[in-house]
MARMAR-738589 format. One record per residue: x, y negated, z of N, C-alpha, C in turn; residue in one letter. Coordinates in Angstrom, 3 decimals, decimal comma. Atoms other than C-alpha are relative to their C-alpha. Layout:
BEGIN
node n.c1 X&n.c2 Y&n.c3 Z&ca.c1 X&ca.c2 Y&ca.c3 Z&c.c1 X&c.c2 Y&c.c3 Z&loti A .
...
This chain:
BEGIN
node n.c1 0,965&n.c2 0,797&n.c3 -0,671&ca.c1 -18,457&ca.c2 0,477&ca.c3 -16,318&c.c1 0,341&c.c2 -1,455&c.c3 0,009&loti X .
node n.c1 -0,355&n.c2 1,543&n.c3 0,090&ca.c1 -18,590&ca.c2 -3,335&ca.c3 -16,687&c.c1 0,004&c.c2 -0,538&c.c3 1,378&loti X .
node n.c1 0,013&n.c2 0,739&n.c3 -1,279&ca.c1 -17,905&ca.c2 -5,734&ca.c3 -13,922&c.c1 -1,306&c.c2 -0,853&c.c3 0,123&loti X .
node n.c1 1,160&n.c2 0,813&n.c3 -0,074&ca.c1 -21,160&ca.c2 -7,137&ca.c3 -12,671&c.c1 0,149&c.c2 -1,275&c.c3 0,801&loti X .
node n.c1 -0,056&n.c2 1,280&n.c3 -0,439&ca.c1 -21,935&ca.c2 -10,620&ca.c3 -11,433&c.c1 0,399&c.c2 -0,032&c.c3 1,496&loti X .
node n.c1 -0,306&n.c2 -0,045&n.c3 -1,438&ca.c1 -21,816&ca.c2 -9,740&ca.c3 -7,667&c.c1 1,475&c.c2 0,451&c.c3 0,239&loti X .
node n.c1 -1,328&n.c2 -0,426&n.c3 -0,223&ca.c1 -18,563&ca.c2 -7,942&ca.c3 -8,007&c.c1 1,066&c.c2 -1,082&c.c3 -0,477&loti X .
node n.c1 -0,879&n.c2 1,071&n.c3 0,408&ca.c1 -17,002&ca.c2 -10,787&ca.c3 -9,963&c.c1 0,092&c.c2 -1,118&c.c3 0,997&loti X .
node n.c1 0,012&n.c2 0,999&n.c3 -1,007&ca.c1 -18,066&ca.c2 -13,179&ca.c3 -7,314&c.c1 0,816&c.c2 0,343&c.c3 1,256&loti X .
node n.c1 -0,834&n.c2 -0,496&n.c3 -1,123&ca.c1 -16,514&ca.c2 -11,043&ca.c3 -4,625&c.c1 1,509&c.c2 -0,030&c.c3 -0,274&loti X .
node n.c1 -1,376&n.c2 -0,032&n.c3 0,401&ca.c1 -13,305&ca.c2 -10,640&ca.c3 -6,554&c.c1 0,596&c.c2 -1,494&c.c3 -0,010&loti X .
node n.c1 -0,506&n.c2 1,397&n.c3 -0,037&ca.c1 -13,062&ca.c2 -14,433&ca.c3 -7,069&c.c1 0,109&c.c2 -0,560&c.c3 1,377&loti X .
node n.c1 -0,194&n.c2 0,397&n.c3 -1,358&ca.c1 -13,627&ca.c2 -15,011&ca.c3 -3,408&c.c1 1,254&c.c2 0,488&c.c3 0,672&loti X .
node n.c1 -1,263&n.c2 -0,564&n.c3 -0,573&ca.c1 -10,793&ca.c2 -12,690&ca.c3 -2,482&c.c1 1,227&c.c2 -0,641&c.c3 -0,681&loti X .
node n.c1 -1,171&n.c2 0,626&n.c3 0,689&ca.c1 -8,472&ca.c2 -14,223&ca.c3 -5,033&c.c1 0,112&c.c2 -1,440&c.c3 0,374&loti X .
node n.c1 -0,009&n.c2 1,427&n.c3 -0,360&ca.c1 -9,420&ca.c2 -17,811&ca.c3 -4,154&c.c1 0,611&c.c2 -0,341&c.c3 1,229&loti X .
node n.c1 -0,614&n.c2 0,195&n.c3 -1,352&ca.c1 -8,252&ca.c2 -17,623&ca.c3 -0,565&c.c1 1,278&c.c2 0,742&c.c3 0,186&loti X .
node n.c1 -1,131&n.c2 -0,911&n.c3 -0,280&ca.c1 -5,300&ca.c2 -15,260&ca.c3 -1,196&c.c1 1,353&c.c2 -0,707&c.c3 -0,429&loti X .
node n.c1 -1,388&n.c2 0,235&n.c3 0,400&ca.c1 -1,553&ca.c2 -15,958&ca.c3 -1,231&c.c1 0,527&c.c2 1,216&c.c3 -0,695&loti X .
node n.c1 -0,589&n.c2 -1,156&n.c3 0,787&ca.c1 0,579&ca.c2 -13,797&ca.c3 -3,412&c.c1 0,387&c.c2 1,071&c.c3 1,055&loti X .
node n.c1 -0,130&n.c2 -1,105&n.c3 -0,931&ca.c1 0,563&ca.c2 -10,441&ca.c3 -1,510&c.c1 -0,120&c.c2 1,315&c.c3 -0,644&loti X .
node n.c1 0,160&n.c2 -1,324&n.c3 0,721&ca.c1 1,218&ca.c2 -7,015&ca.c3 -2,949&c.c1 -1,058&c.c2 0,799&c.c3 0,584&loti X .
node n.c1 1,011&n.c2 -0,886&n.c3 -0,525&ca.c1 -1,293&ca.c2 -5,451&ca.c3 -0,601&c.c1 -1,458&c.c2 -0,389&c.c3 -0,546&loti X .
node n.c1 1,333&n.c2 0,480&n.c3 0,576&ca.c1 -4,191&ca.c2 -7,448&ca.c3 -2,279&c.c1 -0,393&c.c2 0,927&c.c3 -1,156&loti X .
node n.c1 0,269&n.c2 -0,926&n.c3 1,097&ca.c1 -3,886&ca.c2 -5,159&ca.c3 -5,323&c.c1 -0,588&c.c2 1,394&c.c3 0,583&loti X .
node n.c1 0,544&n.c2 -1,190&n.c3 -0,611&ca.c1 -4,410&ca.c2 -2,089&ca.c3 -3,084&c.c1 -1,368&c.c2 -0,112&c.c3 0,449&loti X .
node n.c1 1,295&n.c2 0,304&n.c3 -0,462&ca.c1 -7,367&ca.c2 -3,727&ca.c3 -1,440&c.c1 -1,034&c.c2 -0,040&c.c3 -1,080&loti X .
node n.c1 0,938&n.c2 -0,003&n.c3 1,021&ca.c1 -8,924&ca.c2 -4,408&ca.c3 -4,700&c.c1 -0,341&c.c2 1,360&c.c3 -0,700&loti X .
node n.c1 0,194&n.c2 -1,352&n.c3 0,540&ca.c1 -8,390&ca.c2 -0,902&ca.c3 -5,999&c.c1 -0,865&c.c2 0,831&c.c3 1,001&loti X .
node n.c1 0,875&n.c2 -0,727&n.c3 -0,914&ca.c1 -10,009&ca.c2 0,484&ca.c3 -2,809&c.c1 -1,392&c.c2 -0,497&c.c3 0,021&loti X .
node n.c1 1,360&n.c2 0,611&n.c3 0,016&ca.c1 -12,993&ca.c2 -1,924&ca.c3 -2,963&c.c1 -0,758&c.c2 0,210&c.c3 -1,243&loti X .
node n.c1 0,549&n.c2 -0,159&n.c3 1,223&ca.c1 -13,610&ca.c2 -1,460&ca.c3 -6,621&c.c1 0,607&c.c2 1,177&c.c3 -0,772&loti X .
node n.c1 -0,797&n.c2 -1,248&n.c3 0,643&ca.c1 -12,436&ca.c2 2,099&ca.c3 -7,521&c.c1 -0,434&c.c2 0,253&c.c3 -1,365&loti X .
node n.c1 0,347&n.c2 -0,362&n.c3 1,401&ca.c1 -14,367&ca.c2 2,255&ca.c3 -10,697&c.c1 0,591&c.c2 -0,887&c.c3 -1,127&loti X .
node n.c1 -0,740&n.c2 0,908&n.c3 0,959&ca.c1 -12,307&ca.c2 -0,541&ca.c3 -12,247&c.c1 1,440&c.c2 0,289&c.c3 -0,118&loti X .
node n.c1 -1,469&n.c2 -0,323&n.c3 0,230&ca.c1 -8,833&ca.c2 -0,144&ca.c3 -13,666&c.c1 0,724&c.c2 -1,352&c.c3 0,402&loti X .
node n.c1 -0,787&n.c2 1,180&n.c3 -0,388&ca.c1 -6,387&ca.c2 -2,630&ca.c3 -11,982&c.c1 1,411&c.c2 0,081&c.c3 -0,359&loti X .
node n.c1 -1,303&n.c2 0,141&n.c3 0,519&ca.c1 -3,031&ca.c2 -3,807&ca.c3 -13,320&c.c1 0,531&c.c2 -1,301&c.c3 0,750&loti X .
node n.c1 -0,630&n.c2 1,133&n.c3 -0,602&ca.c1 -0,512&ca.c2 -6,294&ca.c3 -11,724&c.c1 1,236&c.c2 -0,337&c.c3 -0,845&loti X .
node n.c1 -1,143&n.c2 0,409&n.c3 0,830&ca.c1 2,121&ca.c2 -8,324&ca.c3 -13,584&c.c1 0,302&c.c2 -1,383&c.c3 0,468&loti X .
node n.c1 -0,377&n.c2 1,508&n.c3 -0,077&ca.c1 3,805&ca.c2 -11,810&ca.c3 -13,609&c.c1 -1,024&c.c2 -0,724&c.c3 -1,001&loti X .
node n.c1 0,853&n.c2 0,793&n.c3 0,840&ca.c1 1,527&ca.c2 -14,456&ca.c3 -15,067&c.c1 0,601&c.c2 -0,351&c.c3 -1,361&loti X .
node n.c1 -0,796&n.c2 0,384&n.c3 1,212&ca.c1 4,200&ca.c2 -15,338&ca.c3 -17,556&c.c1 0,076&c.c2 1,169&c.c3 -1,061&loti X .
node n.c1 -0,006&n.c2 -1,132&n.c3 0,935&ca.c1 3,902&ca.c2 -11,767&ca.c3 -19,023&c.c1 -1,283&c.c2 0,150&c.c3 -0,778&loti X .
node n.c1 1,173&n.c2 -0,054&n.c3 0,713&ca.c1 0,398&ca.c2 -12,434&ca.c3 -20,246&c.c1 -0,208&c.c2 -1,184&c.c3 -0,875&loti X .
node n.c1 0,110&n.c2 1,175&n.c3 1,000&ca.c1 -0,082&ca.c2 -14,600&ca.c3 -23,407&c.c1 -1,425&c.c2 -0,500&c.c3 -0,082&loti X .
node n.c1 1,389&n.c2 0,415&n.c3 0,071&ca.c1 -3,885&ca.c2 -14,734&ca.c3 -23,235&c.c1 -0,323&c.c2 -0,970&c.c3 1,083&loti X .
node n.c1 0,403&n.c2 0,952&n.c3 -1,088&ca.c1 -5,693&ca.c2 -17,437&ca.c3 -21,358&c.c1 -0,715&c.c2 0,795&c.c3 1,092&loti X .
node n.c1 0,616&n.c2 -0,708&n.c3 -1,119&ca.c1 -6,856&ca.c2 -16,251&ca.c3 -17,987&c.c1 -1,468&c.c2 -0,184&c.c3 0,089&loti X .
node n.c1 1,398&n.c2 0,171&n.c3 -0,138&ca.c1 -10,546&ca.c2 -15,605&ca.c3 -17,265&c.c1 -0,308&c.c2 -1,048&c.c3 1,138&loti X .
node n.c1 0,056&n.c2 1,021&n.c3 -1,158&ca.c1 -10,067&ca.c2 -17,605&ca.c3 -13,905&c.c1 1,506&c.c2 -0,092&c.c3 0,412&loti X .
node n.c1 -1,262&n.c2 0,284&n.c3 -0,671&ca.c1 -7,017&ca.c2 -19,168&ca.c3 -12,263&c.c1 -0,204&c.c2 -0,301&c.c3 1,363&loti X .
node n.c1 0,093&n.c2 0,369&n.c3 -1,427&ca.c1 -6,435&ca.c2 -19,415&ca.c3 -8,590&c.c1 1,500&c.c2 -0,390&c.c3 0,388&loti X .
node n.c1 -1,420&n.c2 0,552&n.c3 -0,323&ca.c1 -3,414&ca.c2 -20,775&ca.c3 -6,652&c.c1 1,029&c.c2 0,953&c.c3 -0,049&loti X .
node n.c1 -1,151&n.c2 -1,005&n.c3 -0,003&ca.c1 -1,492&ca.c2 -17,607&ca.c3 -6,460&c.c1 -0,150&c.c2 1,098&c.c3 -1,155&loti X .
node n.c1 0,287&n.c2 -1,032&n.c3 1,039&ca.c1 -3,100&ca.c2 -15,471&ca.c3 -9,307&c.c1 -0,757&c.c2 -0,609&c.c3 -1,138&loti X .
node n.c1 0,913&n.c2 0,200&n.c3 1,192&ca.c1 -4,533&ca.c2 -15,611&ca.c3 -12,825&c.c1 -0,736&c.c2 1,344&c.c3 -0,091&loti X .
node n.c1 0,742&n.c2 -1,198&n.c3 0,266&ca.c1 -7,402&ca.c2 -13,138&ca.c3 -13,454&c.c1 -0,294&c.c2 0,225&c.c3 -1,405&loti X .
node n.c1 0,403&n.c2 -0,348&n.c3 1,426&ca.c1 -7,636&ca.c2 -11,470&ca.c3 -16,879&c.c1 -0,882&c.c2 1,193&c.c3 0,112&loti X .
node n.c1 0,941&n.c2 -1,067&n.c3 0,058&ca.c1 -10,449&ca.c2 -9,147&ca.c3 -17,669&c.c1 0,539&c.c2 0,952&c.c3 -1,152&loti X .
node n.c1 -0,449&n.c2 -0,859&n.c3 1,077&ca.c1 -9,625&ca.c2 -6,032&ca.c3 -19,759&c.c1 -1,027&c.c2 1,138&c.c3 -0,180&loti X .
node n.c1 0,796&n.c2 -1,086&n.c3 0,338&ca.c1 -11,445&ca.c2 -3,342&ca.c3 -21,587&c.c1 0,922&c.c2 1,215&c.c3 -0,082&loti X .
node n.c1 -0,910&n.c2 -1,246&n.c3 -0,001&ca.c1 -9,849&ca.c2 0,077&ca.c3 -20,868&c.c1 -0,738&c.c2 1,224&c.c3 -0,572&loti X .
node n.c1 0,920&n.c2 -1,176&n.c3 0,503&ca.c1 -12,569&ca.c2 2,229&ca.c3 -22,636&c.c1 0,725&c.c2 0,704&c.c3 -1,111&loti X .
node n.c1 -0,718&n.c2 -0,756&n.c3 1,162&ca.c1 -10,227&ca.c2 3,065&ca.c3 -25,590&c.c1 1,410&c.c2 0,301&c.c3 0,566&loti X .
node n.c1 -1,325&n.c2 -0,461&n.c3 -0,308&ca.c1 -6,708&ca.c2 4,348&ca.c3 -25,686&c.c1 0,893&c.c2 -1,173&c.c3 0,497&loti X .
node n.c1 -0,814&n.c2 1,255&n.c3 -0,366&ca.c1 -5,122&ca.c2 0,818&ca.c3 -25,458&c.c1 -0,834&c.c2 -0,926&c.c3 0,635&loti X .
node n.c1 0,845&n.c2 1,147&n.c3 -0,664&ca.c1 -6,389&ca.c2 -1,742&ca.c3 -22,991&c.c1 0,049&c.c2 -1,259&c.c3 -0,857&loti X .
node n.c1 0,138&n.c2 1,360&n.c3 0,787&ca.c1 -7,476&ca.c2 -5,096&ca.c3 -24,537&c.c1 -0,505&c.c2 -0,990&c.c3 0,907&loti X .
node n.c1 0,467&n.c2 1,125&n.c3 -0,822&ca.c1 -7,870&ca.c2 -8,396&ca.c3 -22,709&c.c1 -1,250&c.c2 -0,549&c.c3 -0,700&loti X .
node n.c1 1,234&n.c2 0,466&n.c3 0,443&ca.c1 -11,466&ca.c2 -9,553&ca.c3 -23,012&c.c1 -0,442&c.c2 -1,255&c.c3 0,758&loti X .
node n.c1 0,555&n.c2 1,228&n.c3 -0,682&ca.c1 -13,400&ca.c2 -12,775&ca.c3 -22,053&c.c1 -1,225&c.c2 0,108&c.c3 0,684&loti X .
node n.c1 1,396&n.c2 -0,048&n.c3 -0,553&ca.c1 -16,715&ca.c2 -11,425&ca.c3 -21,098&c.c1 -0,036&c.c2 1,222&c.c3 1,048&loti X .
node n.c1 0,086&n.c2 -1,022&n.c3 -1,023&ca.c1 -17,319&ca.c2 -9,564&ca.c3 -17,825&c.c1 -0,777&c.c2 1,303&c.c3 -0,432&loti X .
node n.c1 0,798&n.c2 -0,999&n.c3 0,420&ca.c1 -19,944&ca.c2 -7,410&ca.c3 -19,479&c.c1 0,857&c.c2 1,104&c.c3 -0,921&loti X .
node n.c1 -0,762&n.c2 -0,895&n.c3 0,768&ca.c1 -17,141&ca.c2 -5,921&ca.c3 -21,705&c.c1 1,211&c.c2 0,529&c.c3 0,710&loti X .
node n.c1 -1,232&n.c2 -0,272&n.c3 -0,750&ca.c1 -14,541&ca.c2 -5,542&ca.c3 -18,896&c.c1 -0,302&c.c2 1,241&c.c3 0,898&loti X .
node n.c1 0,024&n.c2 -1,122&n.c3 -0,909&ca.c1 -13,865&ca.c2 -2,212&ca.c3 -17,182&c.c1 1,316&c.c2 0,069&c.c3 0,875&loti X .
node n.c1 -1,154&n.c2 0,080&n.c3 -0,911&ca.c1 -10,737&ca.c2 -3,398&ca.c3 -15,464&c.c1 0,493&c.c2 -1,533&c.c3 0,001&loti X .
node n.c1 -0,562&n.c2 1,361&n.c3 -0,110&ca.c1 -8,597&ca.c2 -6,475&ca.c3 -14,641&c.c1 1,454&c.c2 0,015&c.c3 0,236&loti X .
node n.c1 -1,489&n.c2 0,232&n.c3 -0,262&ca.c1 -5,067&ca.c2 -7,752&ca.c3 -14,615&c.c1 0,028&c.c2 -1,074&c.c3 1,013&loti X .
node n.c1 -0,279&n.c2 0,979&n.c3 -0,960&ca.c1 -3,978&ca.c2 -9,543&ca.c3 -11,498&c.c1 1,405&c.c2 -0,508&c.c3 -0,334&loti X .
node n.c1 -1,254&n.c2 0,557&n.c3 0,439&ca.c1 -1,254&ca.c2 -11,846&ca.c3 -12,752&c.c1 0,490&c.c2 -1,026&c.c3 0,928&loti X .
node n.c1 -0,458&n.c2 0,807&n.c3 -1,076&ca.c1 0,886&ca.c2 -13,364&ca.c3 -10,063&c.c1 0,671&c.c2 -1,240&c.c3 -0,575&loti X .
node n.c1 -0,537&n.c2 1,237&n.c3 0,482&ca.c1 1,625&ca.c2 -16,976&ca.c3 -10,634&c.c1 1,226&c.c2 -0,397&c.c3 0,723&loti X .
node n.c1 -1,120&n.c2 0,413&n.c3 -0,612&ca.c1 5,034&ca.c2 -18,373&ca.c3 -9,908&c.c1 -0,187&c.c2 -1,277&c.c3 0,878&loti X .
node n.c1 0,139&n.c2 1,155&n.c3 -0,787&ca.c1 5,362&ca.c2 -20,781&ca.c3 -7,031&c.c1 1,095&c.c2 -0,910&c.c3 -0,381&loti X .
node n.c1 -1,080&n.c2 0,988&n.c3 0,346&ca.c1 7,258&ca.c2 -23,872&ca.c3 -8,156&c.c1 0,227&c.c2 -0,880&c.c3 1,093&loti X .
node n.c1 -0,523&n.c2 0,831&n.c3 -1,157&ca.c1 9,347&ca.c2 -25,745&ca.c3 -5,637&c.c1 0,504&c.c2 -1,208&c.c3 -0,546&loti X .
């Protein structure tokens, strides 16, 4: 199931105001159970993010096949990677 426009707006709103918090991933999984969620460090993903926020990069992924693939179109996305950005001091 693809990410629809309303879901994407809601996800972006949640990530836009969020600080790096491990409980956010759990909240996203509960709110959008039909999507596959993954979390990693932003430095671990070589593709450009779909959107960037203060604490996170959001990458969309297609998990319909055996191996997940990062995609750029929400209509092709059945999951997302929540990539935690490093805080530079």
